C-alpha beads as a LAMMPS data file, in Angstrom:
LAMMPS data file: protein, C-alpha beads

240 atoms
239 bonds

1 atom types
1 bond types

-500.0 500.0 xlo xhi
-500.0 500.0 ylo yhi
-500.0 500.0 zlo zhi

Masses

1 110.0

Atoms # bond

1 1 1 438.153 313.360 300.262
2 1 1 438.864 309.791 299.162
3 1 1 435.124 308.946 299.403
4 1 1 434.219 312.040 297.353
5 1 1 436.756 311.136 294.674
6 1 1 435.370 307.592 294.504
7 1 1 431.819 308.888 294.142
8 1 1 432.825 311.258 291.337
9 1 1 434.604 308.414 289.527
10 1 1 431.565 306.174 289.915
11 1 1 429.189 308.842 288.594
12 1 1 431.511 309.490 285.651
13 1 1 431.608 305.777 284.796
14 1 1 427.811 305.516 285.036
15 1 1 427.376 308.547 282.775
16 1 1 429.678 307.013 280.162
17 1 1 427.689 303.789 280.170
18 1 1 424.435 305.744 279.964
19 1 1 425.646 307.487 276.816
20 1 1 426.164 304.190 275.001
21 1 1 423.355 302.504 273.053
22 1 1 421.263 300.230 275.231
23 1 1 421.866 296.689 273.941
24 1 1 420.970 293.537 275.897
25 1 1 423.065 291.481 276.365
26 1 1 425.888 293.998 276.378
27 1 1 428.238 293.408 273.392
28 1 1 431.853 292.425 273.954
29 1 1 433.089 295.515 272.091
30 1 1 431.262 298.742 271.261
31 1 1 432.894 301.915 269.948
32 1 1 431.437 305.142 268.674
33 1 1 432.330 306.080 265.106
34 1 1 430.613 309.459 265.053
35 1 1 428.027 310.577 267.609
36 1 1 427.017 313.520 265.438
37 1 1 426.341 311.619 262.206
38 1 1 423.903 308.701 262.536
39 1 1 422.785 306.524 259.661
40 1 1 419.311 307.524 258.515
41 1 1 417.220 304.491 257.624
42 1 1 414.361 305.214 255.237
43 1 1 412.029 303.450 252.821
44 1 1 414.648 303.911 250.080
45 1 1 417.323 301.939 251.994
46 1 1 418.310 298.692 250.241
47 1 1 419.291 295.364 251.828
48 1 1 422.221 293.788 249.969
49 1 1 422.801 290.037 250.353
50 1 1 426.546 289.692 249.869
51 1 1 426.526 286.325 251.650
52 1 1 424.546 283.271 250.525
53 1 1 421.411 281.846 252.201
54 1 1 420.582 285.066 254.022
55 1 1 417.168 285.591 252.429
56 1 1 415.294 284.501 255.572
57 1 1 417.322 286.850 257.775
58 1 1 416.604 289.734 255.390
59 1 1 412.899 288.825 255.403
60 1 1 412.905 288.798 259.222
61 1 1 414.419 292.297 259.336
62 1 1 412.006 293.514 256.669
63 1 1 409.020 292.129 258.594
64 1 1 410.093 294.075 261.695
65 1 1 410.592 297.284 259.707
66 1 1 407.229 296.868 258.003
67 1 1 405.443 296.363 261.338
68 1 1 407.023 299.252 263.228
69 1 1 408.074 301.705 260.497
70 1 1 405.887 300.797 257.499
71 1 1 409.034 300.121 255.430
72 1 1 409.368 297.293 252.925
73 1 1 412.990 297.487 251.849
74 1 1 414.184 296.213 248.502
75 1 1 416.470 293.151 248.747
76 1 1 419.167 292.732 246.075
77 1 1 422.414 290.841 245.449
78 1 1 424.394 293.921 244.442
79 1 1 423.922 297.651 244.083
80 1 1 425.893 300.850 243.522
81 1 1 423.798 302.736 246.094
82 1 1 425.382 303.923 249.350
83 1 1 422.140 303.869 251.343
84 1 1 422.353 300.151 252.124
85 1 1 422.384 297.433 254.751
86 1 1 424.972 294.869 253.642
87 1 1 424.720 291.320 255.025
88 1 1 427.778 289.116 254.652
89 1 1 430.027 286.477 256.258
90 1 1 433.461 286.910 257.800
91 1 1 435.756 284.661 259.795
92 1 1 435.514 285.579 263.485
93 1 1 437.511 282.862 265.314
94 1 1 435.197 283.121 268.299
95 1 1 434.976 280.286 270.831
96 1 1 431.265 279.779 270.071
97 1 1 429.402 279.951 266.761
98 1 1 427.158 282.958 266.259
99 1 1 429.670 285.821 266.428
100 1 1 429.167 288.946 264.334
101 1 1 430.475 292.426 263.659
102 1 1 428.387 295.502 262.896
103 1 1 429.649 298.779 261.471
104 1 1 427.282 301.742 261.102
105 1 1 428.165 305.170 259.755
106 1 1 426.219 307.895 257.989
107 1 1 426.803 306.189 254.607
108 1 1 425.393 302.757 255.422
109 1 1 425.452 299.585 257.499
110 1 1 427.772 296.574 257.157
111 1 1 426.854 293.460 259.125
112 1 1 428.843 290.228 258.936
113 1 1 428.610 286.998 260.899
114 1 1 430.675 283.847 261.182
115 1 1 427.622 281.883 259.978
116 1 1 423.887 282.410 259.402
117 1 1 423.280 282.468 263.174
118 1 1 425.892 285.183 263.553
119 1 1 424.235 287.376 260.929
120 1 1 420.869 286.804 262.608
121 1 1 422.359 287.818 265.978
122 1 1 423.709 290.967 264.367
123 1 1 420.250 291.766 263.021
124 1 1 418.887 291.503 266.567
125 1 1 421.460 294.072 267.710
126 1 1 420.535 296.305 264.771
127 1 1 416.869 296.084 265.799
128 1 1 417.777 297.141 269.354
129 1 1 419.610 300.160 267.942
130 1 1 416.501 301.338 266.095
131 1 1 414.382 304.039 267.721
132 1 1 411.189 302.833 269.358
133 1 1 408.195 303.189 267.068
134 1 1 404.583 302.271 267.680
135 1 1 403.382 299.373 265.543
136 1 1 401.431 300.514 262.498
137 1 1 402.570 304.145 262.702
138 1 1 404.375 305.499 259.631
139 1 1 407.848 306.837 260.463
140 1 1 409.437 309.294 258.038
141 1 1 412.936 308.187 259.031
142 1 1 414.867 306.275 261.675
143 1 1 418.273 307.458 262.876
144 1 1 420.642 304.677 263.955
145 1 1 423.789 305.595 265.937
146 1 1 427.116 305.361 264.135
147 1 1 428.915 302.631 266.069
148 1 1 431.232 299.672 265.594
149 1 1 430.274 296.480 267.436
150 1 1 431.982 293.098 267.561
151 1 1 430.290 290.452 269.642
152 1 1 429.906 286.723 270.160
153 1 1 428.181 284.316 272.532
154 1 1 429.774 283.827 275.933
155 1 1 428.058 280.439 276.237
156 1 1 427.182 277.878 273.578
157 1 1 423.879 276.952 275.266
158 1 1 421.715 279.967 276.023
159 1 1 418.145 279.114 276.886
160 1 1 414.929 279.909 278.674
161 1 1 412.378 277.554 280.180
162 1 1 408.590 277.785 279.864
163 1 1 406.277 275.507 281.871
164 1 1 402.939 275.074 280.101
165 1 1 401.914 271.939 282.033
166 1 1 400.635 273.932 285.019
167 1 1 399.492 277.006 283.107
168 1 1 398.590 276.724 279.427
169 1 1 399.700 279.485 277.052
170 1 1 398.151 280.014 273.575
171 1 1 400.191 279.592 270.391
172 1 1 400.416 283.356 269.764
173 1 1 402.086 283.814 273.156
174 1 1 404.554 280.989 272.428
175 1 1 405.595 282.663 269.173
176 1 1 405.997 286.021 270.920
177 1 1 408.035 284.327 273.666
178 1 1 410.397 282.811 271.087
179 1 1 410.732 286.212 269.399
180 1 1 411.844 287.723 272.718
181 1 1 414.370 284.902 273.179
182 1 1 415.798 285.617 269.732
183 1 1 415.934 289.364 270.406
184 1 1 418.250 288.668 273.352
185 1 1 420.312 286.102 271.392
186 1 1 419.131 283.067 273.324
187 1 1 419.318 279.955 271.168
188 1 1 417.414 277.265 273.089
189 1 1 413.715 277.093 273.975
190 1 1 413.121 274.582 276.799
191 1 1 409.413 273.740 276.547
192 1 1 408.022 271.914 279.602
193 1 1 405.075 270.151 277.928
194 1 1 404.118 267.343 280.305
195 1 1 403.619 266.915 284.031
196 1 1 401.006 265.528 286.402
197 1 1 399.068 268.812 286.153
198 1 1 398.645 268.544 282.378
199 1 1 399.773 266.859 279.158
200 1 1 400.156 269.519 276.477
201 1 1 401.408 267.825 273.285
202 1 1 399.271 265.788 270.881
203 1 1 400.360 262.156 270.355
204 1 1 397.926 260.756 267.790
205 1 1 398.528 257.133 268.783
206 1 1 397.474 257.906 272.365
207 1 1 394.611 260.455 272.142
208 1 1 393.650 260.175 275.808
209 1 1 396.922 261.815 276.782
210 1 1 395.301 265.093 275.691
211 1 1 391.543 264.414 275.851
212 1 1 391.946 263.285 279.467
213 1 1 395.454 264.291 280.551
214 1 1 395.240 267.771 278.985
215 1 1 392.473 268.908 281.334
216 1 1 391.773 269.175 285.035
217 1 1 388.471 269.688 286.825
218 1 1 389.650 272.527 289.004
219 1 1 392.588 274.545 290.308
220 1 1 393.543 275.045 293.935
221 1 1 393.005 278.503 295.359
222 1 1 395.565 280.133 297.583
223 1 1 399.139 279.002 298.119
224 1 1 399.929 275.296 298.031
225 1 1 398.389 273.180 299.514
226 1 1 395.626 275.763 299.104
227 1 1 392.386 276.512 300.835
228 1 1 389.945 275.190 298.252
229 1 1 389.270 274.528 294.560
230 1 1 387.677 276.827 291.976
231 1 1 385.864 273.839 290.350
232 1 1 386.522 275.212 286.842
233 1 1 387.653 272.846 284.079
234 1 1 391.013 274.034 282.805
235 1 1 393.497 272.894 280.179
236 1 1 394.451 272.701 276.541
237 1 1 397.130 271.177 274.310
238 1 1 399.180 271.861 271.181
239 1 1 398.380 269.896 268.045
240 1 1 401.096 268.423 265.884

Bonds

1 1 1 2
2 1 2 3
3 1 3 4
4 1 4 5
5 1 5 6
6 1 6 7
7 1 7 8
8 1 8 9
9 1 9 10
10 1 10 11
11 1 11 12
12 1 12 13
13 1 13 14
14 1 14 15
15 1 15 16
16 1 16 17
17 1 17 18
18 1 18 19
19 1 19 20
20 1 20 21
21 1 21 22
22 1 22 23
23 1 23 24
24 1 24 25
25 1 25 26
26 1 26 27
27 1 27 28
28 1 28 29
29 1 29 30
30 1 30 31
31 1 31 32
32 1 32 33
33 1 33 34
34 1 34 35
35 1 35 36
36 1 36 37
37 1 37 38
38 1 38 39
39 1 39 40
40 1 40 41
41 1 41 42
42 1 42 43
43 1 43 44
44 1 44 45
45 1 45 46
46 1 46 47
47 1 47 48
48 1 48 49
49 1 49 50
50 1 50 51
51 1 51 52
52 1 52 53
53 1 53 54
54 1 54 55
55 1 55 56
56 1 56 57
57 1 57 58
58 1 58 59
59 1 59 60
60 1 60 61
61 1 61 62
62 1 62 63
63 1 63 64
64 1 64 65
65 1 65 66
66 1 66 67
67 1 67 68
68 1 68 69
69 1 69 70
70 1 70 71
71 1 71 72
72 1 72 73
73 1 73 74
74 1 74 75
75 1 75 76
76 1 76 77
77 1 77 78
78 1 78 79
79 1 79 80
80 1 80 81
81 1 81 82
82 1 82 83
83 1 83 84
84 1 84 85
85 1 85 86
86 1 86 87
87 1 87 88
88 1 88 89
89 1 89 90
90 1 90 91
91 1 91 92
92 1 92 93
93 1 93 94
94 1 94 95
95 1 95 96
96 1 96 97
97 1 97 98
98 1 98 99
99 1 99 100
100 1 100 101
101 1 101 102
102 1 102 103
103 1 103 104
104 1 104 105
105 1 105 106
106 1 106 107
107 1 107 108
108 1 108 109
109 1 109 110
110 1 110 111
111 1 111 112
112 1 112 113
113 1 113 114
114 1 114 115
115 1 115 116
116 1 116 117
117 1 117 118
118 1 118 119
119 1 119 120
120 1 120 121
121 1 121 122
122 1 122 123
123 1 123 124
124 1 124 125
125 1 125 126
126 1 126 127
127 1 127 128
128 1 128 129
129 1 129 130
130 1 130 131
131 1 131 132
132 1 132 133
133 1 133 134
134 1 134 135
135 1 135 136
136 1 136 137
137 1 137 138
138 1 138 139
139 1 139 140
140 1 140 141
141 1 141 142
142 1 142 143
143 1 143 144
144 1 144 145
145 1 145 146
146 1 146 147
147 1 147 148
148 1 148 149
149 1 149 150
150 1 150 151
151 1 151 152
152 1 152 153
153 1 153 154
154 1 154 155
155 1 155 156
156 1 156 157
157 1 157 158
158 1 158 159
159 1 159 160
160 1 160 161
161 1 161 162
162 1 162 163
163 1 163 164
164 1 164 165
165 1 165 166
166 1 166 167
167 1 167 168
168 1 168 169
169 1 169 170
170 1 170 171
171 1 171 172
172 1 172 173
173 1 173 174
174 1 174 175
175 1 175 176
176 1 176 177
177 1 177 178
178 1 178 179
179 1 179 180
180 1 180 181
181 1 181 182
182 1 182 183
183 1 183 184
184 1 184 185
185 1 185 186
186 1 186 187
187 1 187 188
188 1 188 189
189 1 189 190
190 1 190 191
191 1 191 192
192 1 192 193
193 1 193 194
194 1 194 195
195 1 195 196
196 1 196 197
197 1 197 198
198 1 198 199
199 1 199 200
200 1 200 201
201 1 201 202
202 1 202 203
203 1 203 204
204 1 204 205
205 1 205 206
206 1 206 207
207 1 207 208
208 1 208 209
209 1 209 210
210 1 210 211
211 1 211 212
212 1 212 213
213 1 213 214
214 1 214 215
215 1 215 216
216 1 216 217
217 1 217 218
218 1 218 219
219 1 219 220
220 1 220 221
221 1 221 222
222 1 222 223
223 1 223 224
224 1 224 225
225 1 225 226
226 1 226 227
227 1 227 228
228 1 228 229
229 1 229 230
230 1 230 231
231 1 231 232
232 1 232 233
233 1 233 234
234 1 234 235
235 1 235 236
236 1 236 237
237 1 237 238
238 1 238 239
239 1 239 240
């Protein structure tokens, strides 16, 4: 009986978590405001910059909406409209910079951060709350759940490492990689640019670092130490 009760409790807890919006990393606090009345984002929604120096953050959000929903929202300093996304600053008193709060109801969205990074982090959460839409497809509307979220970084340094010395990645991949870091609120990109297998960054005073050090005449096949060499020249580097 005790085992059955424990299983029922576990299933109930899992079902409650499953009902919440899927946000990674999980916010410190998330509460439903109204499950029955989402905010409907549309092409007539307006972004209101109540805080200063938030133009780039608004442009970032607009670029995402244009790519996946074909929206290009108007950005203003003030408006009397209710169908808005308001970006602002508020004091959070969090142990690390980058905290934010996000309130969504059927009337509009209010997003405030403790600094520009906090507002940007809140935008990443807002993007995760949007329904999935195929790039380039026109969406008539996008319902966003009515929730209240307050969140902040658990750690000041949050990073990911990418080793391009052994395997070279093109610039487009690097940009996409950084976008994924930002989406998950990581703030440090550790770029491993040089090693004995390849030198990947242009130093104009020492051109042979890339003309010679950026290439190898073959790659081992099989697990190290390998069972041969493919004899194919391989490499590349990033210009300044």
